[in-house]
C-alpha positions in Angstrom: 6.8 7.0 -3.1 3.5 5.2 -2.3 2.8 1.8 -4.0 -0.1 -0.5 -4.2 -0.2 -4.3 -4.8 -2.6 -5.5 -7.4 -2.8 -9.0 -5.8 -3.4 -8.3 -2.1 -4.2 -4.5 -2.1 -1.4 -3.7 0.3 -0.5 0.0 0.4 3.1 1.0 1.5 5.7 3.7 1.2 9.3 3.0 -0.1 12.1 5.2 -1.2 13.0 4.3 -4.9 11.5 1.6 -7.1 10.2 -1.7 -5.7 10.1 -5.0 -7.5 7.7 -6.9 -5.1 5.0 -6.4 -2.5 6.6 -6.6 1.0 3.3 -8.3 2.1 2.6 -11.1 -0.5 6.0 -10.9 -2.2 4.3 -10.9 -5.8 5.5 -8.5 -8.3 2.2 -6.9 -9.4 2.8 -3.6 -7.9 2.0 -0.2 -9.2 2.2 3.5 -8.0 -0.7 4.3 -5.8 -3.3 6.7 -7.0 -3.7 10.1 -5.1 -6.8 8.7 -3.3 -4.9 5.6 -2.2 -2.0 7.7 -1.0 -4.3 10.0 1.0 -6.1 7.0 2.5 -2.7 5.5 3.6 -1.7 8.9 5.1 -4.8 9.2 7.1 -4.4 5.7 8.5 -0.8 6.4 9.4 -1.8 9.5 11.3 -4.4 7.3 13.1 -1.7 5.0 14.1 -2.6 2.1 11.7 0.6 1.1 9.9 -1.0 -1.1 7.2 -3.9 -1.1 4.8 -5.3 -4.0 2.8 -8.4 -4.1 0.5 -11.6 -2.8 2.1 -12.7 -6.4 3.3 -9.2 -6.9 4.8 -8.6 -3.7 6.7 -6.4 -4.1 9.7 
């Protein structure tokens, strides 16, 4: 499942439920939208392992 952090904007995959963001360790996470999931998949295909909010793109 793909998740998004409401605090830092981090998008990530995990199997099963997650209680906190692996980046900022806060518990304000939610299921990612279809658009966020597609954006993360595109970045992973390009060899970019992580994504933050637009102004913080790695």
